[in-house]
N, C-alpha and C positions, 0 to 999 in steps of 0.2 A: 504494500500500500504506500509506504513512504517513498519507494523508488518511483512508483507511478506518478505520485504527486510532484516529485522533483522534476521528472522527465517531461511532465505535461506543460511545464513552463519553458517556452522556446528560449534557448540560450545561444551562445556563439557557435556551438557544434551544429545546431539546427540551421543557423544562418549560413554556415559553411556548406552544408549539404545542399541547401536550397540554391545557393549561389552557383555551385558546381552543376546542379541539374539545369538551372536556367541557362548557363553558359555553354554546356556541352551535351545536354540531353539526359534521358532516363537512365541509360546504362552507366554513364559516368556518375550520375547522382547516386545510384544504388551501390556502385562499387566504392564510391567515396564513403558512403554510410558504413558499409561493411569494413572497410579499412580503418575508419575512425574508431569503430567499436573494438576492432582487433587491437588497435593501439591502446585503447582504454583498458582492455583486459590485461595487457602487459603491465599497466600501472597497478591493477589489482594484484597481480603476481608480486610486484615490487613491494606492495604494502604487506602482503602475506609473509614475505621474507624479511620484513622489517626495514626495507630500504625507504619506504614512503615516509616514515617518521623523520628521516634525515632531511628530506626536502621540506617537511613541515617545520623543522627547526632552523634550517639554513636560509637566511635571506639571500645570500649570494647565489646559492644553487637555484633557488626558486626564480630569481631574477634572470639568471643566464638562460635557463630552460624556457622561461616565459618569452624572452626576447627572440630566441631562436625560432620558437613556434610562431610568434607574431610576424617576424620577417618572412618566414616561409609562406604564410597566408597572404601577405602583401604581394610577394613575388607571383604567386598563383593568380591573384586578382589582376595584376598588371599584364600577365601573359594572356588571360582571358580577354581583356580589353583590346590588346594588340591583335588578337586573332579573331575578333568579333565578326569580321566579314568573311572568314574562311568557311563557316558552316552554312551550307545552302539548304539543308533540311534537318529536322530534328533527329534523323537517323544517321546523318553523315557526321563522322567525328574522326579526328586523327588518331584516336585510341579505341579502335573497334572492339577489342577484347576487354577494355576497362582496366588493364593491368596498371597503367600509369595512374589512373584515378584511384585504384586500390592502394597503390604505394603512397600517393599524396595523402589520402585519407588516413593511412596508418601513421605517417609522419606527423600529421596534424594532431591525431589522437594521443600519440605517445609523448609529444612535446607539450602537452597541456598540463602545466604544473598545478593548476586549480583542481584537475581531476585527481592527481596524486594526493594533494592535501585533503580534498574532500573524502576520498576513500579511506585515508589514514585516520581522519577524524570521526567518520560516521560508521564504517563497517564494524569496527571493534565493539561498538555499543550494542550490536545485535548478536554478539557471540555469547556463548554460555561456557564459562571456564570449567564448570563442573563436568561438562561432557568431554573436555580435553580437545586435542587436535585443533587449536585455535587457528592455525594457518589454513587448515582444510576448511574450516567454517568460513573464514574470510574469502577463500577462493570460491566457495559455493554461493555465498551471498553476492559476491562481485559478479559472478557469472549470471545470476538472475538479473541483476541490475543492467548488465551489458546487453543481455538478450531483449529486455524490455526497451532499452534505449535504441537497439537496432530496429525493432519493429516500428517505433515512433519515427526514427530518422528515415526509414524506408517510405513510410506514409507521406512524410513531408516532401521527400524527393519525388514521389509519384505525382503529388499535387503540383509541384513546381514544373515537372516535365510536361504535365498536361497543359499548363499555361503556355509553355514554350511551343507546344505543338500548334496551338492557335496562332501564335505570332509567326510561325513558319510560313503562313500563307503569303507573307510579304517579305522579301529579302531585307528591306529596310527595317521592318519591325523586328525581324529576327536578329539583325545586327544590334539593334537597340537592346533587346532582351539579353543578348550575349554580353553586351557592355554592362548592363545592370547587374548581371551575375558577377562579373568581375569587380564591380564597385562594392557589391555586398561582401565579397571576400576581403577586399582591402579594408572595409569598415570593421569587419570582424578582427582582422589583424591589428588594426589601430586600437580597438577596444581592449584586446588581450594585452597589448603593450602597455596600456595606461591603467590596467587593473592592478590594484594593490592586494596584498594578502589580507584575509579577513581578520586574522588574529592580531594584526598590527605589530608583530614582532619583527 
């Protein structure tokens, strides 16, 4: 229930997936969602192994990872804008198998320091020490969260891709929607770069 409530509120991850679907189509949007959540599960693993608490405590590490992720998002957005005239239909994309979108999504997900801090702060609260195997409990809880997030991201991606299909009726409109997707990714990158840690340490 808690995971569903948190995921129901669109955040930077959703905006990234929507931006990718708008700029490159349904396949790229879905692949980006899958990659992003795969990267998120890597953060869950890090928390289960105790690495997440290091990022939670270290301002320097948090900031470095945050800026790397933000810069990568901005680069992706700039590329989408630069290539906005290259897509002549919603099914035409320079990444037909979605492998590049999958990779990009993974890198965005795994370089999200907020995700690591969130998992480190929230998941342990739902574990039961009396049952032991805390790391396994965290992995299972994280897997449930990631699966719910994947379904939500995929839904947002399909909605955005549907809008893109309508815009595809005009090359000019399609170029504009491609550019809008790129702008969305740049905005997400800028937001991530300016976001501070919640605990203020």
